[in-house]
N, C-alpha and C positions, 0 to 999 in steps of 0.2 A: 504494500500500500504506500502511497506517497501523496505529498501535497502538490497542488498545481497552482501556478501563478498565471493569471490572465494578463496578457500584455496586448496593447494596441500598437499597430505599426506607427501611430502618431508619436509614441514615446521613443526614447533612445537618442543616439547621436545622429541618426539619419533624419534630417529635417524634411526630406523629400517625401511627400505622402504618396504611397502607392496603393494603399488599401485601408479602408476603415474597419475591416474585419479583424476581430481580436484573435490572437493565437495563444497557445498554452505552452508552458515550459515546466519540465520536471524540476522541483526545487529540493525535496528532501525525502529520504526513505525513513519510514517509521514502522515499528513493529505493531502487531495487533495487540489488543488488550489482553488476549489469552497468554501472551508471553510474560506479562507482569502480574499475573494472579497470585503468585507465591510471595511477592514483595509487599511488606507492610507499608502503610502510608507513613512516611518519615515525619511529615508535618505533625501528625497526631500523636505519634508514639515517642518522639524524642524532643519534646518541648522543654526548654530550660525552666519555664514557668507554666506548668500545666494548669488546667482549670481546677478550681478548688470549691466546688459547690456545697460541701457539707461541713466545713470548719468555720469557727467564729472569726469575725473580722480581725480581732487582735492576734489570732494565731496564724494569719496569712503570712507567707514569706515577704520579707521587706525587699522592695525593688528600688534601687537608687533613682532619683529624679532624672539623672543623665541617661540612664538606660531607657526610661519611659519616653523621654523626649527624642531619643535616637530612633524610636519606632516611626516617627513622622517622616523622616528622610527615607528610611529603609522601606516603609510602606509605599511611599510615592515612587520608589524605584522598583516596586513589585516584589520586594524581598522580605519585608517586615510584616508584622501582624497589626491589626487595627485595634490598638490599645487606646482607651480613653480613661480619664480619671474623673470620678465623682466622689466628693468628700474623702479624698485621699485613698480611695480604693481603686485599684486598676482592674478594668474590665477588658476582656479580649472579645471584641465584637466582630472578628474576622468572618466567622460563619453566619453571624446574625445580620450583618450589614445589608444583605439583599432582602431580608425579611422585615426590616424596620418599617413600620407603618408610615413614618414620616419621610421615607426615602433614604437612600444610601448617602446622599450628599451631606445630610446633617451629620452623620457619624464621620464621614471622610474629612469634614472641615475641622474636626476636633481630635484627630488621631495624634497621639503623643502629647496631648494637652488636657488641662482641667476644663470641664464644662458643667460644673456643679450647679450654679444658679440657673443656667439655661435648662438643664435637665429637670430641675424641680419646678420650673414654670409650666412644664407640659406633662409631668408624670407624678403619680401619687406613690406612696410607700408600697402599696400592694403591687404595683407594676414592677417596682424594683425587686421585691421579693420573688415574684413569679418569673420575671425575665432576666433580671440583673444578677441575682445570686448565683445561678449556674455559670455565669460568665466571668466570675471573679478569678484573678490569677495572683493577686498580691496587694500589698498596701505600700504607700509611698508618702513622702513629704517633700515639699518644695516645688511641686509642679503647679505653676500659676495659671490662672485664667487670663487670657490676653485682653478680655473685654471687661470694662468696669460695669458692675451690676447697676442696672437702671432701677430707679425706685418703682415699687408697685403702686398702683393707684387704688386707694381705698376711700369710700365715702363720696358724697356729692361734692361737686366743684362749687367754689364760692363765686358768686356773681358780684362784680364790682360796679 
């Protein structure tokens, strides 16, 4: 099996157009999935910080702020995990990112960062218990939210 690349005769170094019909070119040989059935999924089995759904927050492993922030660059390069921080707890949203009801852009914009006040504006504690607790990987300190929290509006406005 292999990948095919579709090329038009309009591309390339020859600027003389002879045909607008696309052609194909063999790019890469790949093995079928049957060849990999015996291999465990490395991403899931060899994580330095695995998911910790059943232990108390205080017993979570400590992850230095620099390691958390490093995930932003690594994730943008397609190598890191989608870690976000809420109330100094690190959540691995890598597998959840496509399921997030608010869309993946919300999580992507906070990878490697704190998003506590934004999170609590849209979620209740019950949501965190159901969906967040299974995604915990550790606790941290020193990861800051890059946005200043805006005041919440309570009560009627004063008419002057």
